[in-house]
C-alpha positions in Angstrom: -53.7 15.8 -16.4 -52.3 12.4 -17.1 -49.0 13.3 -15.6 -50.6 14.6 -12.5 -52.8 11.5 -12.2 -49.7 9.3 -12.7 -47.8 11.3 -10.1 -50.7 11.1 -7.7 -51.0 7.4 -8.2 -47.3 6.9 -7.5 -47.6 9.0 -4.4 -50.6 7.0 -3.2 -48.7 3.7 -3.8 -45.7 4.9 -1.9 -48.0 6.1 0.9 -49.8 2.7 0.9 -46.4 0.9 1.0 -45.2 3.1 3.8 -48.3 2.6 5.9 -48.3 -1.1 5.1 -44.7 -1.4 6.3 -45.5 0.5 9.5 -48.6 -1.6 10.1 -46.6 -4.8 9.6 -43.9 -3.7 12.0 -46.6 -2.7 14.6 -48.5 -6.0 14.1 -45.2 -8.0 14.5 -44.3 -6.0 17.6 -47.8 -6.5 19.2 -47.9 -10.2 18.2 -44.4 -10.8 19.5 -45.2 -9.1 22.8 -48.0 -11.6 23.3 -46.5 -14.7 21.7 -43.0 -14.4 23.2 -44.2 -14.6 26.8 -46.6 -17.4 25.9 -43.7 -19.3 24.3 -41.6 -18.8 27.5 -44.6 -20.0 29.6 -44.9 -23.1 27.4 -41.2 -24.0 27.7 -41.3 -23.3 31.4 -44.4 -25.5 31.8 -42.7 -28.4 29.9 -39.6 -28.0 32.1 -41.7 -28.0 35.2 -43.5 -31.2 34.0 -40.1 -32.9 33.6 -39.0 -31.8 37.1 -36.7 -29.0 36.1 -36.8 -26.3 38.8 -36.0 -22.9 37.2 -36.1 -19.3 38.3 -39.5 -17.5 38.2 -40.3 -15.7 35.0 -39.8 -12.0 34.9 -42.6 -10.8 32.6 -43.8 -7.3 33.4 -47.1 -5.9 32.5 -50.7 -5.6 33.8 -52.4 -7.2 30.9 -53.7 -10.7 30.6 -50.2 -12.1 29.8 -48.7 -10.4 32.8 -51.5 -11.8 35.0 -50.9 -15.3 33.5 -47.2 -15.1 34.2 -47.8 -14.0 37.8 -50.2 -16.9 38.3 -47.7 -19.3 36.7 -44.9 -18.1 39.0 -47.1 -18.6 42.0 -48.0 -22.1 40.8 -44.3 -22.9 40.3 -43.5 -21.7 43.8 -46.2 -23.8 45.3 -45.1 -26.9 43.3 -41.5 -26.4 44.3 -42.5 -26.3 47.9 -44.6 -29.4 47.5 -41.8 -31.3 45.7 -39.3 -30.3 48.4 -41.7 -31.5 51.2 -42.3 -34.7 49.3 -38.5 -35.3 49.0 -38.1 -34.6 52.7 -40.9 -36.9 53.6 -39.5 -39.6 51.4 -36.1 -39.3 53.0 -37.6 -39.4 56.5 -39.8 -42.4 55.6 -36.8 -44.2 54.1 -34.8 -43.5 57.3 -37.6 -44.7 59.5 -38.2 -47.9 57.5 -34.5 -48.6 57.3 -34.3 -48.6 61.1 -37.3 -50.9 61.7 -36.4 -54.5 62.4 -39.7 -55.8 61.1 -40.0 -56.3 57.3 -42.4 -54.0 55.5 -43.6 -54.5 52.0 -46.2 -52.6 50.1 -47.8 -54.0 46.9 -50.3 -52.5 44.5 -53.5 -54.1 43.2 -51.6 -56.0 40.6 -49.3 -57.6 43.3 -46.3 -55.5 42.2 -43.8 -54.3 44.8 -43.9 -50.6 45.4 -42.0 -50.4 48.7 -39.7 -52.7 50.6 -37.3 -52.0 53.5 -34.0 -53.6 54.1 -35.4 -55.9 56.8 -37.9 -57.4 54.4 -35.1 -58.0 51.8 -33.1 -59.9 54.5 -36.0 -61.9 55.8 -37.3 -62.9 52.3 -34.0 -63.1 50.5 -34.9 -61.1 47.5 -33.4 -62.4 44.3 -32.2 -59.0 43.0 -31.8 -55.5 44.3 -34.2 -53.9 41.8 -37.3 -55.4 43.3 -39.5 -52.3 43.0 -42.1 -52.7 40.3 -41.6 -56.5 40.0 -44.3 -59.0 40.8 -44.2 -60.2 44.4 -44.1 -63.9 43.4 -41.2 -63.3 41.0 -39.1 -61.4 43.6 -39.9 -63.5 46.7 -40.6 -67.0 45.2 -43.2 -67.7 47.9 -46.6 -68.9 46.9 -47.8 -68.8 50.5 -47.0 -65.1 50.7 -48.8 -64.5 47.5 -51.9 -66.3 48.8 -51.8 -64.0 51.8 -51.7 -60.9 49.6 -54.6 -62.2 47.4 -56.7 -62.9 50.5 -55.9 -59.4 51.9 -57.0 -57.8 48.6 -60.3 -59.8 48.6 -61.4 -59.1 52.2 -61.6 -56.0 54.2 -60.3 -57.4 57.5 -56.6 -57.6 58.5 -55.1 -61.0 57.5 -52.7 -62.7 59.9 -50.8 -65.8 59.0 -47.4 -67.5 59.3 -45.1 -68.9 56.8 -41.5 -70.2 56.3 -39.3 -68.0 54.1 -37.7 -69.4 51.0 -34.0 -69.0 50.6 -30.6 -69.9 52.0 -31.6 -68.6 55.5 -34.9 -70.0 56.6 -37.0 -67.8 58.8 -40.3 -68.4 60.5 -42.4 -65.3 59.8 -45.6 -64.0 61.3 -47.3 -61.9 58.5 -49.9 -59.2 59.1 -51.5 -57.9 55.8 -53.6 -54.8 55.8 -55.5 -53.3 52.9 -54.8 -49.8 51.8 -57.8 -47.5 51.8 -59.5 -46.7 48.5 -62.1 -48.0 46.1 -61.0 -49.9 44.1 -58.4 -51.2 46.6 -55.0 -49.8 45.6 -53.0 -52.5 47.3 -51.9 -53.7 50.7 -49.1 -53.5 53.3 -47.3 -56.5 54.7 -45.6 -56.5 58.1 -43.2 -59.4 58.6 -42.1 -60.4 62.2 -39.2 -62.9 62.6 -40.5 -65.5 65.1 -37.7 -68.0 64.4 -36.2 -67.8 67.9 -39.6 -67.8 69.5 -40.6 -70.9 67.6 -37.3 -72.6 68.5 -37.8 -71.9 72.2 -41.4 -73.2 72.0 -40.1 -76.4 70.4 -37.5 -76.7 73.1 -40.2 -76.2 75.8 -42.4 -78.8 74.3 -39.6 -81.3 74.0 -38.6 -80.6 77.7 -42.2 -81.0 78.9 -42.5 -84.2 76.8 -39.3 -85.6 78.3 -40.3 -84.7 81.9 -43.7 -86.3 81.4 -42.1 -89.4 80.0 -39.6 -89.6 82.9 -42.3 -89.1 85.5 -44.4 -91.9 84.0 -41.4 -94.2 83.8 -40.6 -96.0 87.1 
């Protein structure tokens, strides 16, 4: 009886180990089937957040993980299309701004430059080429222009003023400052018109009129 009990006990232990190993392998396979796609989705989401455009995931299945991967692929496709449209729009906007003779500058609520075309760099004589993100006063060295920006950020109406640029080449500039929509106000846009020639001709006209008046009054 003891021998049979011992043999039965050994058989049961072997049977338990066998079923335990099978259960472990099945559990590992089932868990891996779920965790591996989730790991891929996590890595792909991190790459997408960093701007890395990769091929869509090829995870087959009709379960929750398969539905999640299909939704993620759809989201990745939509984001890729949006990013491509944004790049195209930025390129078009850069081309348009570069061809405009008027200077255009956009600043945020903290008076930091977020956009500036080539004409504005020429008119205001920027101190460096990396003006984006810098305070306007630091890049332009014009307190009058800063006062115009501050006034534009305070009031809702368009601000129009004139100033003389600071730099080697002096320009008479007519400035139009417009607030960007939003609450709180996100910033404003400055449009700079070079009126140097116009002011010079006005001065010549005034001098000519003054000389003619003087000559007519003089016998």
